[in-house]
C-alpha positions as CSV (number, residue, x, y, z in Angstrom):
1,X,20.2,104.9,-63.4
2,X,20.6,105.7,-66.4
3,X,21.5,103.0,-67.9
4,X,18.7,101.1,-66.0
5,X,16.5,103.5,-67.6
6,X,15.7,105.2,-64.3
7,X,16.2,108.7,-65.9
8,X,18.7,110.8,-67.3
9,X,21.9,111.9,-66.6
10,X,24.4,114.6,-67.2
11,X,27.6,113.1,-67.4
12,X,31.4,114.2,-69.2
13,X,31.8,111.5,-72.7
14,X,34.6,110.5,-72.0
15,X,33.5,109.0,-68.7
16,X,30.5,107.1,-70.8
17,X,32.2,106.4,-73.9
18,X,31.5,102.4,-74.1
19,X,28.1,103.2,-73.4
20,X,28.1,105.7,-75.9
21,X,29.5,103.3,-77.8
22,X,27.5,100.1,-77.3
23,X,24.3,101.9,-77.3
24,X,23.4,101.2,-73.8
25,X,23.2,105.1,-73.5
26,X,22.7,107.4,-75.8
27,X,22.6,111.4,-76.1
28,X,19.5,113.8,-75.6
29,X,19.3,117.5,-75.2
30,X,22.5,117.9,-76.9
31,X,21.3,121.7,-78.4
32,X,21.3,122.1,-74.7
33,X,24.8,121.0,-73.7
34,X,28.5,122.6,-74.5
35,X,30.9,120.0,-74.5
36,X,33.9,122.6,-73.2
37,X,35.8,122.7,-70.1
38,X,39.5,122.1,-68.8
39,X,40.7,119.4,-67.3
40,X,44.0,119.6,-65.1
41,X,46.6,117.2,-64.1
42,X,49.1,118.6,-61.3
43,X,51.6,117.3,-59.3
44,X,54.5,118.4,-57.2
45,X,57.3,120.3,-58.8
46,X,60.3,118.7,-59.4
47,X,63.7,117.6,-61.6
48,X,62.5,113.9,-61.6
49,X,59.6,112.9,-62.4
50,X,58.8,109.1,-61.3
51,X,58.1,106.4,-63.7
52,X,54.9,105.3,-62.0
53,X,53.2,109.4,-62.5
54,X,54.7,109.2,-66.1
55,X,52.3,106.1,-66.7
56,X,49.6,107.1,-65.1
57,X,49.9,110.2,-66.9
58,X,50.3,109.1,-70.7
59,X,47.2,106.5,-69.5
60,X,45.0,109.4,-68.6
61,X,46.0,111.2,-72.0
62,X,45.6,108.0,-74.3
63,X,41.5,107.1,-71.9
64,X,40.3,110.3,-71.5
65,X,40.6,112.5,-74.5
66,X,42.0,109.4,-76.9
67,X,41.3,111.5,-80.3
68,X,43.3,114.6,-79.1
69,X,46.6,115.0,-79.0
70,X,48.7,113.7,-76.3
71,X,49.2,115.2,-73.1
72,X,52.5,113.1,-72.1
73,X,54.0,115.2,-75.2
74,X,53.3,118.3,-73.9
75,X,53.5,117.7,-70.5
76,X,57.4,116.9,-71.0
77,X,58.0,120.1,-72.4
78,X,56.2,122.0,-69.6
79,X,58.2,123.6,-66.8
80,X,57.6,121.1,-63.5
81,X,55.8,118.5,-65.5
82,X,52.7,120.1,-65.4
83,X,50.2,118.9,-68.0
84,X,46.6,121.1,-69.3
85,X,44.3,120.1,-70.9
86,X,41.4,121.4,-72.8
87,X,38.2,119.2,-73.4
């Protein structure tokens, strides 16, 4: 609806990155928004991480936070394969 000019929305930057880059959306009220938070990915612990899960974690790390360091590199060093990400 915001893209169609029907109002404003408060959305995470990663969700509208393409729209911001193309100019179909722009930021407003920036001085009132705090860009911080946590993003967690959790999965059952175990000695084996299925390739599909590894691919998903890598995809999320590359596409949600492309400018930051890779979550997958840190996830492989964390016990039980848990990754944490600070936005």
